[in-house]
C-alpha positions as CSV (number, residue, x, y, z in Angstrom):
1,X,97.1,73.4,182.0
2,X,97.3,71.3,178.8
3,X,101.1,71.1,179.0
4,X,103.8,70.9,181.6
5,X,106.7,73.3,181.6
6,X,108.2,72.3,185.0
7,X,112.0,71.5,185.0
8,X,112.6,67.8,184.6
9,X,109.3,67.2,182.8
10,X,111.0,66.2,179.5
11,X,111.1,62.6,178.4
12,X,114.6,61.7,179.9
13,X,114.3,63.8,183.0
14,X,117.8,65.4,182.4
15,X,118.8,69.0,181.4
16,X,118.1,68.3,177.7
17,X,114.7,66.9,178.5
18,X,113.9,69.9,180.7
19,X,115.0,72.3,177.9
20,X,112.8,70.4,175.4
21,X,109.8,70.5,177.7
22,X,110.3,74.2,178.1
23,X,110.6,74.8,174.4
24,X,107.4,72.8,173.8
25,X,105.6,74.9,176.5
26,X,106.7,78.1,174.9
27,X,105.5,76.9,171.5
28,X,102.1,76.0,172.9
29,X,101.9,79.4,174.7
30,X,102.6,81.2,171.4
31,X,99.8,79.2,169.7
32,X,97.2,79.7,172.4
33,X,98.2,83.4,172.8
34,X,97.7,84.0,169.1
35,X,94.4,82.0,169.1
36,X,93.1,84.3,171.8
37,X,94.3,87.4,169.9
38,X,92.5,86.2,166.8
39,X,89.3,85.5,168.7
40,X,89.2,89.0,170.1
41,X,90.1,90.4,166.7
42,X,87.2,88.5,165.1
43,X,84.8,89.9,167.7
44,X,83.7,86.5,169.0
45,X,81.1,86.4,171.7
46,X,82.0,87.5,175.2
47,X,81.2,84.2,176.9
48,X,83.5,82.3,174.5
49,X,86.4,84.8,175.0
50,X,86.1,84.5,178.8
51,X,86.0,80.8,178.6
52,X,89.2,80.9,176.5
53,X,90.9,83.4,178.8
54,X,90.0,81.3,181.9
55,X,91.0,77.9,180.7
56,X,92.7,77.7,177.3
57,X,94.7,80.9,176.4
58,X,98.1,81.3,178.0
59,X,101.1,83.6,177.3
60,X,104.8,83.3,178.5
61,X,105.3,85.8,181.3
62,X,108.3,87.6,182.6
63,X,109.0,84.8,185.2
64,X,109.4,82.2,182.5
65,X,106.2,80.4,182.9
66,X,102.8,80.0,181.2
67,X,100.2,82.4,182.6
68,X,96.6,83.1,181.7
69,X,95.6,86.5,180.4
70,X,94.6,88.9,183.1
71,X,91.5,91.2,182.6
72,X,93.9,94.0,182.1
73,X,95.7,92.2,179.2
74,X,92.4,91.1,177.7
75,X,91.2,94.8,177.8
76,X,94.2,95.8,175.8
77,X,93.2,93.4,173.0
78,X,89.6,94.6,173.2
79,X,90.8,98.2,172.8
80,X,93.1,97.4,169.8
81,X,90.3,95.6,168.0
82,X,87.4,97.8,169.2
83,X,85.5,94.8,170.8
84,X,83.2,97.1,172.7
85,X,81.0,94.3,174.2
86,X,84.1,92.5,175.6
87,X,85.6,95.7,176.9
88,X,82.3,96.6,178.7
89,X,82.1,93.2,180.2
90,X,85.7,93.3,181.6
91,X,85.2,96.8,183.0
92,X,81.9,95.9,184.6
93,X,83.1,92.6,186.1
94,X,86.7,93.4,187.0
95,X,86.8,97.3,187.3
96,X,90.1,97.5,189.1
97,X,91.8,94.4,187.6
98,X,90.9,95.5,184.1
99,X,92.6,98.8,184.6
100,X,95.6,97.5,186.5
101,X,99.1,97.5,184.9
102,X,99.5,94.4,182.6
103,X,102.4,92.1,183.0
104,X,105.9,93.1,181.7
105,X,105.4,91.5,178.3
106,X,102.6,93.9,177.5
107,X,104.3,97.2,178.5
108,X,107.6,98.9,178.2
109,X,107.9,100.5,181.6
110,X,106.5,100.5,185.2
111,X,103.9,103.2,184.5
112,X,100.3,102.7,185.6
113,X,97.9,100.9,183.2
114,X,98.1,102.2,179.6
115,X,94.5,101.6,178.8
116,X,93.3,105.3,178.7
117,X,96.2,106.4,176.4
118,X,95.6,103.4,174.2
119,X,91.9,104.2,173.9
120,X,92.9,107.7,172.8
121,X,95.6,106.4,170.4
122,X,93.1,104.1,168.6
123,X,90.3,106.6,168.9
124,X,88.0,104.2,170.8
125,X,85.6,106.8,172.0
126,X,82.9,104.3,173.2
127,X,85.4,102.2,175.2
128,X,87.1,105.4,176.6
129,X,83.7,106.6,177.8
130,X,83.1,103.3,179.5
131,X,86.5,103.4,181.2
132,X,85.9,107.0,182.4
133,X,82.5,105.9,183.7
134,X,84.2,103.1,185.6
135,X,86.8,105.2,187.3
136,X,84.1,107.7,188.6
137,X,83.7,105.4,191.6
138,X,87.5,105.1,192.3
139,X,89.1,107.2,195.0
140,X,90.3,110.6,193.8
141,X,94.0,109.8,193.9
142,X,93.5,106.5,192.1
143,X,91.4,108.2,189.5
144,X,94.0,110.9,189.0
145,X,96.8,108.3,188.5
146,X,94.9,106.7,185.7
147,X,93.8,109.9,184.0
148,X,97.1,111.7,184.4
149,X,99.4,108.7,183.7
150,X,102.6,109.8,182.1
151,X,103.6,107.5,179.2
152,X,107.1,106.0,178.7
153,X,109.6,108.7,178.0
154,X,111.2,106.6,175.3
155,X,108.1,105.5,173.4
156,X,105.4,108.1,174.4
157,X,107.5,111.1,175.1
158,X,106.5,111.1,178.8
159,X,103.1,112.7,177.8
160,X,99.7,112.2,179.3
161,X,96.6,111.0,177.5
162,X,95.8,114.7,176.8
163,X,99.1,115.0,175.0
164,X,98.2,111.9,172.9
165,X,94.8,113.4,172.0
166,X,96.5,116.7,170.9
167,X,99.2,114.9,169.0
168,X,96.7,112.7,167.0
169,X,93.9,115.3,166.8
170,X,91.3,113.4,168.8
171,X,88.8,116.1,169.9
172,X,86.2,113.7,171.2
173,X,88.7,111.9,173.4
174,X,90.2,115.2,174.6
175,X,86.8,116.6,175.6
176,X,85.9,113.4,177.5
177,X,89.2,113.4,179.4
178,X,89.0,117.1,180.3
179,X,85.4,116.7,181.5
180,X,86.4,113.8,183.8
181,X,89.2,115.8,185.5
182,X,92.3,115.1,183.5
183,X,94.9,117.8,184.2
184,X,95.8,120.1,181.2
185,X,98.7,121.6,183.1
186,X,101.1,118.5,183.1
187,X,104.2,118.6,180.9
188,X,105.7,115.9,178.8
189,X,109.4,115.0,178.6
190,X,110.0,118.0,176.4
191,X,108.5,120.4,178.9
192,X,105.3,121.1,177.0
193,X,101.8,121.1,178.2
194,X,99.1,119.8,175.9
195,X,98.2,123.4,174.9
196,X,101.8,124.2,174.1
197,X,102.2,121.0,172.1
198,X,99.1,121.9,170.1
199,X,100.4,125.4,169.4
200,X,103.7,124.0,168.3
201,X,101.9,121.7,165.8
202,X,99.7,124.5,164.6
203,X,102.8,126.7,164.1
204,X,104.3,124.1,161.8
205,X,101.0,124.0,159.8
206,X,100.1,127.7,159.9
207,X,99.6,129.2,156.4
208,X,101.7,132.0,155.1
209,X,100.4,135.3,153.7
210,X,98.0,134.8,150.8
211,X,97.4,131.1,151.5
212,X,94.3,129.4,152.7
213,X,93.8,128.4,156.3
214,X,91.4,125.6,155.3
215,X,92.1,121.9,155.7
216,X,90.5,119.2,157.9
217,X,93.7,118.4,160.0
218,X,94.1,122.1,160.8
219,X,90.5,122.6,161.6
220,X,90.5,119.7,164.0
221,X,93.5,121.2,165.7
222,X,91.8,124.5,166.0
223,X,88.8,122.6,167.6
224,X,91.2,121.0,170.0
225,X,92.5,124.5,170.9
226,X,88.9,125.7,171.6
227,X,88.3,122.7,173.9
228,X,91.6,123.2,175.8
229,X,90.7,126.9,176.2
230,X,87.6,125.9,178.2
231,X,89.8,124.2,180.8
232,X,93.0,126.4,180.6
233,X,92.0,129.8,181.8
234,X,95.6,131.1,182.1
235,X,96.4,130.7,178.4
236,X,99.8,129.9,177.1
237,X,103.1,130.5,178.9
238,X,106.8,130.1,178.4
239,X,108.1,129.2,174.9
240,X,104.6,129.0,173.4
241,X,103.8,132.6,174.5
242,X,107.2,133.8,173.1
243,X,106.4,132.0,169.8
244,X,103.0,133.7,169.6
245,X,104.5,137.1,170.2
246,X,107.4,136.5,167.8
247,X,105.2,136.1,164.8
248,X,102.1,138.1,165.6
249,X,100.6,138.6,162.1
250,X,100.7,134.9,161.3
251,X,99.1,133.8,164.6
252,X,96.5,136.6,164.5
253,X,95.5,135.4,161.0
254,X,95.3,131.8,162.1
255,X,93.6,132.2,165.5
256,X,91.7,135.4,165.2
257,X,92.4,138.5,167.3
258,X,90.4,137.7,170.4
259,X,91.9,134.2,170.8
260,X,95.4,135.5,170.0
261,X,95.2,138.2,172.6
262,X,94.1,135.8,175.3
263,X,96.6,133.0,174.5
264,X,99.4,135.5,174.4
265,X,98.5,136.9,177.8
266,X,97.6,140.4,176.4
267,X,94.0,140.3,177.4
268,X,91.6,138.2,179.4
269,X,89.3,135.8,177.5
270,X,86.1,137.2,176.0
271,X,82.9,137.3,178.1
272,X,81.5,134.4,176.0
273,X,84.6,132.3,176.4
274,X,84.7,133.0,180.2
275,X,81.0,132.1,180.5
276,X,81.6,128.8,178.6
277,X,84.5,128.0,180.9
278,X,82.4,128.5,184.0
279,X,79.5,126.4,182.6
280,X,81.6,123.5,181.3
281,X,83.9,123.2,184.3
282,X,80.9,123.3,186.7
283,X,79.8,119.9,185.4
284,X,81.0,117.2,187.8
285,X,82.7,114.1,186.3
286,X,79.8,112.1,187.5
287,X,77.4,114.0,185.1
288,X,79.8,114.4,182.1
289,X,79.0,114.3,179.2
290,X,75.3,113.7,179.8
291,X,74.8,117.2,181.4
292,X,76.1,118.8,178.2
293,X,72.6,118.2,176.7
294,X,71.3,120.8,179.2
295,X,73.6,123.5,178.1
296,X,73.3,126.0,175.2
297,X,76.4,124.7,173.5
298,X,78.2,126.8,170.8
299,X,78.2,125.5,167.3
300,X,81.8,124.2,167.5
301,X,80.9,121.7,170.2
302,X,77.6,120.4,168.8
303,X,79.1,118.1,166.0
304,X,81.2,116.2,168.6
305,X,80.0,112.6,169.0
306,X,80.9,111.6,172.6
307,X,79.0,108.3,172.5
308,X,81.5,106.4,170.3
309,X,78.6,105.1,168.2
310,X,79.0,107.5,165.3
């Protein structure tokens, strides 16, 4: 380490010297930490970033000492700045360490690693797909903990990555998560499933009589609804169902009669919808999304870019 933060390492060896040494160490940590952040932001080569991470870049950890960046913390930076090559290297070289919880300075609670939710929040489809490909080989319970991680109740509302995808209208991320086994039935701190959260958002945006239902944000939310419908055969329940039935004309106008009837629990899904549910849910996570190319997809799914390259 290029500096020494041990007690008594100051010039006079007394308490003041120790405090001065600690202050210098913290200052050096801030400089090297920011230099590493800038290097990832500037998309510098992977070999250079790994050399920095292993020998030059340090941050001040919760134990009050200088610590090198873990693969997990480096992956957070790669996600924020969309450094796909670096993210792919970290996931290929350190699959479990890259997805482990980061140190306390990089998170607000003791929840499992936030990488999946962060990929959704920043719409990093390419890196999300690589993360999901990595966890295919994890044991089922470990994979479920990562995919169904509940976020901090104070900052993220206790929602899962599916809630984040619905909140921010990320259909590609939502489809990838559902196809890899993320559970659509979990509730956030407000008691809402992703489907119920989405219906609440649509309800706020729903047009009144005589107004147009057009608009890209609303169309993306309707696409999210179609995707969730493939993995939620039971439809809506509880408050969401009561809201649908409480203003039937508006919801029928927004959703169409068949979808309204199914979501409100008044009729089963159409034969086409049921057939698509069976086809899509039959694809194992190990073959998703590649196996979609073998299916006669409906038009609303064909524009989705699940590669992260578009």
